[in-house]
Rosetta silent file (secondary structure, phi, psi, omega in degrees, C-alpha in Angstrom):
SEQUENCE: MAKKAKNFKKSKTGLYVSLGSTAFGAFTVAKQAKLARQDGDMLRLADAVVSAAAIATGLAILYRELKRLGDDDVLLG
SCORE:     score description
SCORE:     0.000 S_00000001
   1 L     0.000  -37.437  179.026    0.000    0.000    0.000 S_00000001
   2 H   -64.485  -33.368  179.026    2.858    2.408    0.733 S_00000001
   3 H   -67.124  -36.828  176.647    4.222    1.761   -2.741 S_00000001
   4 H   -62.046  -44.161 -179.564    0.876    2.798   -4.244 S_00000001
   5 H   -67.196  -33.470 -179.327    0.945    6.060   -2.327 S_00000001
   6 H   -67.675  -37.940 -178.499    4.538    6.680   -3.341 S_00000001
   7 L   -87.111    0.427 -177.758    3.734    6.363   -7.054 S_00000001
   8 H   -63.215  -39.387 -178.411    0.558    8.454   -6.788 S_00000001
   9 H   -64.636  -26.998 -178.134    2.389   11.705   -7.596 S_00000001
  10 H   -91.956   -0.887  179.041    3.672   10.235  -10.854 S_00000001
  11 L   -89.096  164.122  177.935    0.256    9.014  -11.983 S_00000001
  12 H   -62.914  -40.226  179.203   -2.169   10.987  -14.117 S_00000001
  13 H   -62.705  -43.563  178.143   -4.611   11.157  -11.248 S_00000001
  14 H   -62.455  -38.675  178.011   -1.934   12.507   -8.928 S_00000001
  15 H   -67.856  -38.156  177.435   -0.968   15.142  -11.468 S_00000001
  16 H   -65.443  -38.712  177.741   -4.597   16.204  -11.888 S_00000001
  17 H   -65.613  -43.128  178.137   -4.976   16.518   -8.112 S_00000001
  18 H   -64.322  -39.992  178.339   -1.786   18.579   -7.919 S_00000001
  19 H   -62.502  -43.886  179.281   -2.952   20.730  -10.818 S_00000001
  20 H   -65.742  -42.372 -179.592   -6.280   21.363   -9.112 S_00000001
  21 H   -69.687  -33.838  176.456   -4.758   22.221   -5.760 S_00000001
  22 H   -68.715  -39.907  177.202   -2.260   24.567   -7.398 S_00000001
  23 H   -65.049  -37.223  175.811   -5.052   26.259   -9.324 S_00000001
  24 H   -62.833  -37.111  176.311   -6.981   26.638   -6.070 S_00000001
  25 H   -62.083  -30.232  178.417   -3.921   28.339   -4.617 S_00000001
  26 H   -63.858  -37.620  177.504   -4.138   30.863   -7.449 S_00000001
  27 H   -64.900  -38.516  178.670   -7.542   31.982   -6.178 S_00000001
  28 H   -64.793  -42.063  179.700   -6.091   32.472   -2.706 S_00000001
  29 H   -67.031  -38.553  177.793   -3.234   34.567   -4.081 S_00000001
  30 H   -62.385  -40.755  178.097   -5.666   36.664   -6.137 S_00000001
  31 H   -65.316  -41.098  178.900   -7.701   37.333   -2.991 S_00000001
  32 H   -63.521  -41.201  179.758   -4.532   38.234   -1.086 S_00000001
  33 H   -66.442  -39.917  179.646   -3.474   40.657   -3.843 S_00000001
  34 H   -63.122  -45.628  179.093   -6.904   42.299   -3.899 S_00000001
  35 H   -64.645  -38.210  179.984   -6.873   42.839   -0.133 S_00000001
  36 H   -66.042  -39.100  177.419   -3.305   44.152   -0.250 S_00000001
  37 H   -66.661  -39.682  179.134   -4.250   46.673   -2.941 S_00000001
  38 H   -64.081  -39.838 -178.889   -7.279   47.816   -0.955 S_00000001
  39 H   -82.750  -14.610 -176.349   -5.187   48.293    2.181 S_00000001
  40 L    72.496   24.777 -178.330   -2.258   49.811    0.287 S_00000001
  41 L   -89.333  102.070 -176.087    0.079   47.244    1.860 S_00000001
  42 H   -69.969  -30.703 -179.766    3.028   47.000   -0.526 S_00000001
  43 H   -68.522  -44.148  177.127    4.721   44.197    1.394 S_00000001
  44 H   -67.006  -34.018  177.739    1.673   41.908    1.171 S_00000001
  45 H   -66.827  -41.063  176.510    1.281   42.869   -2.493 S_00000001
  46 H   -63.164  -39.731  177.409    4.904   41.904   -3.163 S_00000001
  47 H   -62.164  -40.710  179.304    4.270   38.605   -1.372 S_00000001
  48 H   -66.303  -37.742  179.130    1.246   37.974   -3.586 S_00000001
  49 H   -65.973  -43.800  179.038    3.272   38.705   -6.736 S_00000001
  50 H   -65.142  -40.663  177.846    6.030   36.297   -5.691 S_00000001
  51 H   -64.304  -39.028  178.441    3.439   33.658   -4.784 S_00000001
  52 H   -64.824  -38.393  177.148    1.746   34.105   -8.154 S_00000001
  53 H   -64.698  -39.613  178.520    5.064   33.572   -9.923 S_00000001
  54 H   -65.684  -39.076  179.008    5.626   30.389   -7.910 S_00000001
  55 H   -66.931  -41.975  179.048    2.151   29.132   -8.805 S_00000001
  56 H   -62.115  -41.703  177.642    2.687   29.872  -12.493 S_00000001
  57 H   -64.734  -42.716  178.662    5.971   27.962  -12.415 S_00000001
  58 H   -62.190  -42.122  177.664    4.343   25.053  -10.583 S_00000001
  59 H   -63.760  -39.340  178.676    1.515   24.872  -13.123 S_00000001
  60 H   -64.329  -40.958  178.385    4.021   24.875  -15.980 S_00000001
  61 H   -65.702  -43.611  179.049    5.970   22.021  -14.394 S_00000001
  62 H   -64.342  -38.932  177.577    2.799   20.002  -13.776 S_00000001
  63 H   -63.223  -41.982  178.147    1.667   20.590  -17.370 S_00000001
  64 H   -62.001  -42.596  178.820    5.037   19.380  -18.648 S_00000001
  65 H   -64.618  -38.041  178.826    4.797   16.247  -16.504 S_00000001
  66 H   -65.526  -40.914  176.647    1.270   15.621  -17.743 S_00000001
  67 H   -64.919  -38.379 -179.946    2.439   15.890  -21.344 S_00000001
  68 H   -64.614  -40.486  177.108    5.331   13.554  -20.582 S_00000001
  69 H   -68.634  -30.935 -176.547    2.928   10.958  -19.168 S_00000001
  70 H   -85.851    3.075 -179.994    0.636   11.470  -22.138 S_00000001
  71 H   -59.010  -31.151  178.825    3.302   10.795  -24.783 S_00000001
  72 H   -83.993  -16.321 -176.204    1.964    7.248  -25.038 S_00000001
  73 L   -90.859  123.094 -177.595   -1.640    8.448  -25.082 S_00000001
  74 L   -67.646  -34.609 -175.839   -3.013    9.271  -28.520 S_00000001
  75 L   -72.070  -32.431 -178.682   -5.769   11.524  -27.127 S_00000001
  76 L   -80.537  -23.065  177.550   -3.452   13.807  -25.124 S_00000001
  77 L    68.325    0.000    0.000   -1.077   14.330  -28.063 S_00000001
């Protein structure tokens, strides 16, 4: 059972779950940026910008991994 959990991150399902949770994080960062702009808090706004860059990078990496897994799949191209 531990081996199944270990390989979950490398499965398509695991990548979809990671993609979804990362996308959910984007909503949180957007909310944080909106509140920071309303309050005029430049430090929180800078934190939101850095977090958004990290999320964008994470999504790009997950997309690449999904494409790599899908190389054998005709439908994913």
